[in-house]
Backbone as a printed PyTorch tensor [residue, N CA C, xyz], in Angstrom:
tensor([[[-71.8730, -21.5180,  64.3760],
         [-71.4470, -22.2750,  65.4130],
         [-69.9510, -21.3930,  66.4290]],

        [[-69.5360, -21.0390,  67.2050],
         [-69.0990, -20.2560,  67.6870],
         [-67.3930, -20.8990,  68.2800]],

        [[-66.7890, -19.8220,  68.5560],
         [-65.1220, -20.5500,  68.9190],
         [-65.2490, -19.9200,  70.0150]],

        [[-64.4700, -20.8660,  70.2710],
         [-63.8080, -20.6810,  72.1850],
         [-62.2560, -20.5670,  72.4440]],

        [[-61.8950, -19.8730,  73.1420],
         [-60.2240, -19.7140,  73.3100],
         [-60.1320, -20.8730,  73.4890]],

        [[-60.5030, -21.7170,  74.5590],
         [-60.1020, -23.2630,  74.8590],
         [-59.7520, -23.6850,  73.4140]],

        [[-60.4050, -23.8710,  72.7540],
         [-60.6200, -25.0160,  71.6710],
         [-59.2940, -24.0940,  70.0890]],

        [[-58.6640, -23.0590,  70.0410],
         [-57.4280, -22.7290,  69.6130],
         [-56.9100, -23.5060,  69.5140]],

        [[-56.0060, -23.9940,  68.7070],
         [-54.7440, -24.6020,  68.2860],
         [-54.1570, -24.5900,  66.9840]],

        [[-52.9710, -24.2210,  67.1060],
         [-52.2630, -24.0030,  65.9620],
         [-52.6230, -25.2120,  64.6810]],

        [[-52.5700, -25.0550,  63.7140],
         [-52.5690, -25.9650,  61.8380],
         [-51.7580, -26.7770,  62.0600]],

        [[-51.8510, -27.9250,  61.7530],
         [-51.3000, -29.2320,  61.9520],
         [-49.7150, -28.9040,  60.9210]],

        [[-48.6890, -28.8650,  61.8260],
         [-47.1100, -29.0070,  61.0980],
         [-47.0930, -27.6120,  61.1030]],

        [[-47.5150, -26.9640,  61.9710],
         [-47.0380, -24.8400,  62.0640],
         [-46.1340, -25.0620,  63.2020]],

        [[-46.0130, -25.6640,  63.9730],
         [-44.9060, -25.8670,  65.5440],
         [-44.5900, -27.3470,  65.6610]],

        [[-42.7100, -27.4280,  65.6090],
         [-42.4150, -28.7960,  65.2770],
         [-41.6660, -28.1640,  66.9160]],

        [[-41.1060, -29.6770,  67.4900],
         [-40.3390, -29.7900,  68.4180],
         [-38.9580, -29.3730,  68.6250]],

        [[-37.9480, -28.7350,  69.6440],
         [-36.7480, -28.1540,  69.0580],
         [-36.2290, -29.4610,  69.0670]],

        [[-34.8040, -29.0440,  68.3250],
         [-33.9040, -30.2610,  68.6240],
         [-33.2970, -30.2110,  69.7620]],

        [[-33.2850, -31.7120,  70.2760],
         [-32.7350, -32.0120,  71.2730],
         [-31.2790, -32.1050,  71.0580]],

        [[-29.9100, -31.4070,  70.7960],
         [-28.7020, -31.9580,  69.8120],
         [-27.6530, -32.7950,  71.2510]],

        [[-26.6880, -33.2900,  70.9830],
         [-25.9000, -33.4960,  72.1200],
         [-26.0280, -34.7920,  72.8670]],

        [[-27.2760, -35.7600,  72.3630],
         [-27.9800, -35.9940,  73.6510],
         [-27.9840, -37.7160,  73.6340]],

        [[-27.1790, -38.5430,  73.1580],
         [-26.7290, -39.3440,  72.5460],
         [-26.7960, -39.7880,  71.1900]],

        [[-26.1220, -41.1600,  70.5210],
         [-26.0960, -41.2050,  69.2210],
         [-27.4060, -41.7850,  68.8240]],

        [[-28.4410, -42.1840,  69.5390],
         [-30.2860, -42.6010,  68.8030],
         [-30.5720, -41.7080,  68.5110]],

        [[-30.1940, -40.5090,  68.9200],
         [-31.3630, -39.0840,  68.5130],
         [-30.8750, -38.7650,  67.3910]],

        [[-29.6550, -39.2330,  67.0340],
         [-29.2020, -38.7410,  65.1680],
         [-28.0350, -37.4820,  65.6030]],

        [[-28.6960, -36.7330,  66.7350],
         [-27.6770, -35.6580,  66.7530],
         [-27.0220, -35.6670,  67.8280]],

        [[-26.3050, -36.9250,  68.2120],
         [-25.3690, -37.0430,  69.5700],
         [-23.7900, -36.4820,  68.7350]],

        [[-22.5100, -37.1920,  69.6580],
         [-21.6900, -36.0340,  69.8980],
         [-21.1660, -35.0420,  69.1110]],

        [[-21.5930, -34.9290,  67.9980],
         [-21.3170, -33.2860,  67.2300],
         [-22.0900, -33.0840,  66.9730]],

        [[-23.4160, -33.1920,  67.5310],
         [-24.3670, -32.3280,  67.7420],
         [-25.0900, -31.4840,  66.1850]],

        [[-24.6760, -32.8450,  65.3820],
         [-25.1270, -32.0640,  64.0960],
         [-24.2020, -30.1490,  63.8620]],

        [[-23.0170, -30.5710,  63.9450],
         [-22.0710, -29.9110,  63.8260],
         [-20.8940, -29.9220,  63.3600]],

        [[-20.9550, -31.2310,  62.3290],
         [-20.1600, -32.1230,  62.0730],
         [-18.8230, -31.6080,  62.2600]],

        [[-17.3150, -31.7740,  62.5250],
         [-16.4710, -32.3330,  62.4740],
         [-15.5830, -31.1670,  61.9790]],

        [[-14.5690, -29.9800,  63.6820],
         [-13.6930, -28.7250,  63.1420],
         [-14.0940, -28.6460,  62.8320]],

        [[-13.1410, -27.1410,  62.2090],
         [-13.6070, -25.7610,  60.7970],
         [-14.6100, -24.7850,  62.1930]],

        [[-14.2250, -23.8680,  61.7450],
         [-15.2680, -22.5910,  62.7660],
         [-16.6020, -22.5570,  62.8590]],

        [[-17.0270, -23.5060,  62.0120],
         [-19.0510, -23.9840,  62.8530],
         [-19.0270, -24.8250,  63.2570]],

        [[-18.1110, -25.5910,  63.8850],
         [-17.8830, -26.3440,  64.6200],
         [-17.6440, -26.1190,  66.4050]],

        [[-16.8200, -25.3630,  66.1290],
         [-16.4930, -24.5960,  67.5470],
         [-17.6460, -23.7610,  67.8830]],

        [[-17.7250, -23.0670,  69.2200],
         [-18.2520, -22.1160,  70.0650],
         [-18.4950, -21.1460,  69.0070]],

        [[-19.4200, -20.4190,  69.2340],
         [-19.7000, -18.7300,  68.5510],
         [-20.7490, -19.3260,  67.1040]],

        [[-20.0000, -20.5480,  66.6350],
         [-21.0100, -20.8450,  65.6050],
         [-20.7860, -20.0790,  64.4480]],

        [[-18.7000, -20.0150,  63.8960],
         [-19.0500, -19.3490,  62.9640],
         [-18.3500, -17.9940,  62.3280]],

        [[-18.9670, -17.2100,  63.7390],
         [-18.9050, -15.6870,  63.5730],
         [-17.8380, -15.3890,  63.4090]],

        [[-17.0450, -14.7260,  61.6280],
         [-15.8230, -14.4140,  61.3110],
         [-15.9230, -13.1730,  60.8810]],

        [[-14.9350, -12.3470,  61.6960],
         [-14.8450, -11.0660,  61.3840],
         [-14.6050, -10.4940,  60.1020]],

        [[-15.0390,  -9.0280,  60.0230],
         [-15.6590,  -8.4390,  58.6500],
         [-14.3110,  -8.6420,  57.9750]],

        [[-13.7020,  -9.2530,  56.6720],
         [-12.3850,  -9.0790,  56.3250],
         [-11.4410, -10.2470,  56.4710]],

        [[-11.9440, -10.8670,  57.1100],
         [-11.3440, -12.1870,  57.4070],
         [-11.4110, -12.9790,  56.5190]],

        [[ -9.8960, -13.3650,  55.7090],
         [ -9.8200, -14.3590,  54.6080],
         [ -9.4480, -15.5660,  55.0640]],

        [[ -9.7160, -16.0280,  55.5830],
         [ -9.2320, -17.7540,  56.4870],
         [ -7.9130, -17.8220,  56.5450]],

        [[ -7.3150, -16.7180,  57.0200],
         [ -5.4780, -16.6820,  57.6040],
         [ -4.7390, -16.4190,  56.1130]],

        [[ -5.2280, -16.5540,  54.9420],
         [ -4.2840, -15.3110,  54.0760],
         [ -4.4530, -13.7720,  54.6150]],

        [[ -3.2010, -13.0790,  53.8550],
         [ -3.2520, -11.7370,  54.2500],
         [ -4.6790, -11.1050,  53.4280]],

        [[ -5.4810, -10.8520,  54.0260],
         [ -6.6890,  -9.7490,  53.5330],
         [ -6.6290,  -8.6360,  52.6240]],

        [[ -7.4800,  -8.2650,  51.7530],
         [ -7.5550,  -7.6560,  50.7850],
         [ -7.0780,  -6.2750,  51.2480]],

        [[ -7.7240,  -5.7240,  52.6290],
         [ -7.5800,  -3.9220,  53.3670],
         [ -5.6740,  -4.0330,  53.5810]],

        [[ -4.8370,  -5.7080,  53.6500],
         [ -3.2800,  -4.8600,  54.0840],
         [ -2.8030,  -5.2400,  52.7920]],

        [[ -3.4290,  -6.3000,  51.2320],
         [ -2.3080,  -6.4990,  50.4820],
         [ -2.4610,  -4.8810,  49.6630]],

        [[ -3.2330,  -3.8900,  49.7390],
         [ -3.7930,  -3.1590,  48.5350],
         [ -2.9990,  -2.0230,  49.5280]],

        [[ -1.8300,  -0.8770,  48.4220],
         [ -1.5780,  -0.0500,  48.7480],
         [ -2.1840,   0.9140,  49.5700]],

        [[ -1.1690,   1.2720,  50.6990],
         [ -1.9780,   2.6850,  51.3290],
         [ -1.6650,   3.9890,  50.5450]],

        [[ -2.4530,   5.0010,  50.1030],
         [ -2.5650,   5.9430,  48.9530],
         [ -3.3520,   6.8420,  50.3070]],

        [[ -2.3600,   8.8670,  49.5300],
         [ -3.2620,   9.4630,  49.9420],
         [ -2.8570,   9.6360,  51.2430]],

        [[ -3.3830,  11.4650,  51.1140],
         [ -3.1510,  12.1030,  52.7310],
         [ -4.2810,  13.1830,  53.3710]],

        [[ -5.4770,  13.3960,  53.6820],
         [ -6.2540,  14.0380,  54.6300],
         [ -5.4810,  15.1060,  55.2810]],

        [[ -5.1820,  15.7060,  55.0280],
         [ -4.8920,  17.0440,  56.4120],
         [ -5.8660,  17.2750,  56.6800]],

        [[ -5.5830,  17.8050,  58.7080],
         [ -7.1690,  17.9650,  59.6260],
         [ -7.0800,  19.4300,  60.1950]],

        [[ -5.7260,  19.9170,  58.8610],
         [ -6.1070,  21.2270,  59.4580],
         [ -6.6330,  22.4980,  58.0490]],

        [[ -7.1690,  21.1740,  57.2000],
         [ -7.4660,  22.3130,  55.6930],
         [ -9.0980,  22.8880,  56.1300]],

        [[ -9.6060,  22.1430,  57.4380],
         [-11.1090,  22.5020,  57.6050],
         [-10.9280,  23.4970,  58.3180]],

        [[-10.2770,  23.8760,  59.0390],
         [ -9.5520,  25.1980,  60.3350],
         [ -9.0460,  26.4630,  59.3720]],

        [[ -9.0250,  26.0260,  58.2170],
         [ -8.4680,  27.6830,  56.8950],
         [ -9.4870,  27.4660,  56.0190]],

        [[-10.3110,  28.7840,  55.7350],
         [-11.4760,  28.7100,  54.1790],
         [-11.0570,  29.4530,  53.4350]],

        [[-11.6360,  29.0370,  52.0500],
         [-11.8410,  30.0020,  50.8750],
         [-11.8790,  30.8090,  50.7360]],

        [[-11.7580,  31.8930,  50.1360],
         [-12.0850,  33.4970,  49.7150],
         [-12.3330,  33.5140,  48.3360]],

        [[-12.9500,  33.4560,  47.2140],
         [-12.9380,  34.0790,  46.4190],
         [-12.7260,  35.5530,  45.7760]],

        [[-12.4870,  35.9030,  44.8760],
         [-12.1560,  37.7590,  44.2010],
         [-13.3350,  38.2820,  44.2910]],

        [[-14.1130,  37.1550,  43.6330],
         [-15.8730,  37.3340,  43.0370],
         [-16.3470,  37.4810,  44.6060]],

        [[-16.2810,  37.2440,  45.0490],
         [-16.8900,  36.8550,  47.0130],
         [-17.0590,  38.4320,  47.2880]],

        [[-15.9230,  39.0100,  47.3450],
         [-15.2050,  39.5920,  48.1150],
         [-15.9220,  40.8990,  47.0240]],

        [[-16.1550,  41.0480,  46.0970],
         [-16.4800,  42.2520,  45.1720],
         [-17.8170,  42.7210,  45.5740]],

        [[-18.0760,  41.2080,  45.7310],
         [-19.8890,  41.5470,  46.6850],
         [-19.7850,  42.5430,  47.7660]],

        [[-18.7810,  42.8960,  48.7240],
         [-18.5800,  43.8770,  50.1390],
         [-18.5210,  44.7540,  49.4320]],

        [[-18.6330,  45.7250,  50.6880],
         [-18.9440,  47.0700,  50.0320],
         [-16.9250,  47.5580,  50.6400]],

        [[-17.0360,  48.5350,  49.6430],
         [-14.9080,  48.9300,  49.8100],
         [-14.4380,  49.4900,  51.2530]],

        [[-12.6170,  48.8010,  51.7620],
         [-12.9240,  49.6150,  52.8070],
         [-11.9730,  48.3650,  53.5260]],

        [[-12.7160,  48.4570,  54.9910],
         [-10.9360,  47.6050,  55.5600],
         [-12.0830,  46.5340,  55.9160]],

        [[-11.3030,  45.0140,  55.3190],
         [-11.7160,  43.9890,  55.5370],
         [-11.4190,  42.6960,  56.5680]],

        [[-11.5280,  42.3870,  57.9120],
         [-11.2000,  41.5540,  58.5160],
         [-11.8400,  40.1230,  58.5690]],

        [[-11.3110,  39.2140,  59.1140],
         [-11.8330,  37.3970,  59.4310],
         [-13.3170,  37.6900,  59.9750]],

        [[-13.7910,  38.9200,  61.1690],
         [-15.0760,  38.5930,  61.2630],
         [-15.8590,  39.4730,  60.6870]],

        [[-15.6860,  40.2020,  59.1450],
         [-16.2490,  41.1400,  58.3000],
         [-16.5450,  39.6300,  57.7010]],

        [[-15.7990,  39.2150,  57.2190],
         [-15.9890,  37.8760,  56.4910],
         [-17.3550,  36.9420,  57.0770]],

        [[-16.7760,  36.5990,  57.9970],
         [-18.0680,  35.5110,  59.0040],
         [-19.0760,  36.1380,  59.3060]],

        [[-19.5110,  37.5880,  59.3170],
         [-20.5440,  38.4730,  58.9030],
         [-21.6420,  38.4250,  58.1020]],

        [[-20.2330,  38.6540,  56.9820],
         [-20.4900,  38.9170,  55.1490],
         [-21.2990,  36.9950,  55.2950]],

        [[-21.1000,  35.3860,  56.1450],
         [-20.8510,  34.7180,  55.7820],
         [-20.3670,  34.1300,  54.2880]],

        [[-19.5460,  34.3150,  54.6480],
         [-18.5990,  33.7790,  53.4810],
         [-17.0990,  32.9360,  54.0640]],

        [[-17.4730,  32.7050,  55.3890],
         [-16.5330,  32.0540,  55.9730],
         [-17.4970,  31.0380,  56.7200]],

        [[-17.8080,  29.4770,  57.2660],
         [-18.1290,  29.2880,  57.8640],
         [-17.5870,  29.1610,  59.2040]],

        [[-18.5820,  28.3410,  60.3290],
         [-18.7720,  28.5590,  61.4160],
         [-17.0220,  28.2580,  62.0880]],

        [[-16.8090,  26.5570,  61.6990],
         [-15.3670,  25.9850,  62.0240],
         [-14.5170,  26.7510,  61.4490]],

        [[-14.0360,  27.4910,  60.7750],
         [-12.6450,  28.1030,  60.5750],
         [-12.5070,  28.4720,  61.2350]],

        [[-11.2740,  29.0910,  61.0580],
         [ -9.5360,  29.9150,  62.3440],
         [ -9.1770,  30.6860,  61.2070]],

        [[ -9.4810,  30.7610,  60.0810],
         [ -8.2540,  31.7890,  59.6290],
         [ -8.9400,  31.6180,  58.0280]],

        [[ -8.8490,  32.8850,  57.4010],
         [ -9.0800,  32.7090,  55.7670],
         [ -8.3400,  33.0620,  55.0030]],

        [[ -8.1670,  32.7340,  53.9170],
         [ -7.5430,  32.3850,  52.5710],
         [ -8.0520,  33.3380,  51.8290]],

        [[ -7.3250,  34.2980,  50.9900],
         [ -8.5570,  34.7940,  49.4910],
         [ -7.5950,  33.4880,  48.4750]],

        [[ -8.3620,  33.4490,  47.2270],
         [ -8.4110,  32.6600,  46.7570],
         [ -8.4280,  33.9430,  45.3840]],

        [[ -7.4780,  33.6700,  44.1230],
         [ -7.6230,  34.4000,  42.9990],
         [ -8.6470,  33.7320,  42.3560]],

        [[-10.2560,  34.1420,  41.3910],
         [-10.7060,  33.5360,  41.0640],
         [-12.0090,  34.2730,  40.4270]],

        [[-11.9430,  34.5860,  39.7110],
         [-13.0540,  36.1720,  39.5040],
         [-11.8960,  36.9790,  39.1740]],

        [[-12.3910,  38.2620,  38.9930],
         [-12.2730,  39.7080,  39.1070],
         [-12.4210,  40.8140,  40.3130]],

        [[-11.3440,  41.4200,  40.7700],
         [-11.7070,  42.3550,  41.6420],
         [-11.6770,  44.0730,  41.1590]],

        [[-12.6860,  44.7370,  41.5420],
         [-12.2560,  46.0610,  40.9130],
         [-12.3360,  47.0820,  42.1330]],

        [[-13.0990,  46.5300,  43.2500],
         [-13.2140,  47.7930,  44.8350],
         [-11.6720,  47.5790,  45.0440]],

        [[-11.3080,  49.1070,  46.0850],
         [ -9.6120,  48.8060,  46.6500],
         [-10.3170,  48.3120,  47.8920]],

        [[-10.2030,  47.2040,  48.0610],
         [ -9.4800,  46.8870,  50.0440],
         [ -8.6870,  46.9700,  50.5850]],

        [[ -8.4900,  47.2780,  51.6250],
         [ -7.8620,  46.9110,  52.6890],
         [ -7.9090,  45.6850,  53.6270]],

        [[ -6.6210,  44.7200,  53.4750],
         [ -7.2620,  43.0390,  53.4870],
         [ -6.7930,  43.2730,  55.1000]],

        [[ -6.7510,  43.0410,  56.5670],
         [ -6.2790,  42.9880,  57.7820],
         [ -6.8170,  41.8140,  58.5280]],

        [[ -5.1220,  40.7960,  58.3880],
         [ -5.1100,  39.7500,  59.0110],
         [ -5.7940,  38.4040,  58.6960]],

        [[ -4.9880,  38.6330,  56.8280],
         [ -6.0080,  37.2510,  56.3820],
         [ -5.0210,  36.8530,  55.1140]],

        [[ -4.6900,  35.5820,  54.9670],
         [ -3.8210,  35.0300,  54.2650],
         [ -4.3360,  34.9980,  52.6690]],

        [[ -3.0480,  35.0660,  52.1780],
         [ -3.8600,  35.4410,  49.8920],
         [ -2.8190,  34.6700,  49.4290]],

        [[ -2.8110,  34.1310,  47.9900],
         [ -2.7050,  33.5290,  47.4110],
         [ -1.7940,  34.8570,  46.8340]],

        [[ -0.6130,  34.1410,  45.9750],
         [  0.4770,  35.2450,  45.5980],
         [ -0.2950,  35.8290,  43.8120]],

        [[ -1.3260,  35.2940,  43.2140],
         [ -2.4770,  35.8540,  42.4720],
         [ -2.7420,  37.0260,  42.7290]],

        [[ -4.1620,  36.7310,  43.8590],
         [ -5.1420,  37.1310,  44.5010],
         [ -4.3960,  38.0150,  44.9720]],

        [[ -3.2920,  38.2900,  45.7020],
         [ -2.4760,  39.5770,  46.5670],
         [ -2.5540,  40.5060,  44.9390]],

        [[ -1.5470,  39.8520,  43.8960],
         [ -1.2220,  40.8570,  42.9290],
         [ -2.4170,  41.4680,  42.3300]],

        [[ -3.6980,  40.7240,  42.3820],
         [ -4.5020,  41.5360,  41.9230],
         [ -5.7050,  42.6230,  42.8320]],

        [[ -5.3480,  42.2260,  44.1600],
         [ -6.2910,  43.3110,  44.8080],
         [ -5.5990,  44.3340,  44.4800]],

        [[ -3.5530,  44.4900,  44.9910],
         [ -2.8440,  45.2210,  45.1000],
         [ -2.6140,  45.9990,  43.3110]],

        [[ -3.8970,  45.6190,  42.7620],
         [ -3.9300,  46.0960,  41.1270],
         [ -4.4780,  47.0190,  41.1260]],

        [[ -5.9800,  46.3310,  42.0470],
         [ -7.3090,  47.0210,  41.8920],
         [ -7.2780,  48.4230,  42.8410]],

        [[ -6.2770,  48.7130,  43.6340],
         [ -5.5980,  49.5800,  44.0190],
         [ -5.8550,  49.6970,  45.6050]],

        [[ -5.7900,  48.0430,  46.3400],
         [ -6.3130,  47.8360,  47.4510],
         [ -4.3100,  47.3490,  48.4230]],

        [[ -4.4490,  47.2000,  49.2200],
         [ -3.5460,  46.3680,  50.1690],
         [ -3.7360,  45.8740,  51.2580]],

        [[ -2.6440,  44.7590,  51.7760],
         [ -2.5040,  44.5600,  53.1290],
         [ -1.7120,  44.8680,  54.0390]],

        [[ -2.8440,  45.5520,  55.0980],
         [ -2.3660,  45.7860,  56.8850],
         [ -1.9770,  44.4260,  57.6040]],

        [[ -1.0920,  44.2780,  57.9430],
         [ -0.5680,  43.5660,  58.9240],
         [ -1.2730,  43.2020,  59.9340]],

        [[ -1.9350,  41.9870,  60.7390],
         [ -2.1560,  42.0130,  61.6210],
         [ -1.9300,  42.4040,  63.2530]],

        [[ -2.4050,  43.1160,  63.3660],
         [ -1.6840,  43.1450,  65.1490],
         [ -2.3040,  43.0250,  66.2970]]])
């Protein structure tokens, strides 16, 4: 037996007629058209509720306290540790040299030396920021800070 395209049909019960709502009381889906009485599911838009909406009650995100602060300037200043400087050769170091040595990310606009680790070489730092501890450690190792010109 061969099958022909004009003889194909879906399995019994696989397809059903669409509901014709709001077409009179006799259809069983008249008047409210199967949506019930009132409420968001009875309205147009079929109950699409915004995320975080709690039925008019004060939402959770507004009840909780606002805490913390994230500085947008923080990304502009890169931290460089003393032990990272130790890997560079002694002499004059500026922002360009730090970027060249890949100690400073591309989006940073300034660098700050932070005391973490030890330093033995004498560096002359030009146009760089430093913490008080880092300044003391660099000067103790025979280094100095030259003012940015």
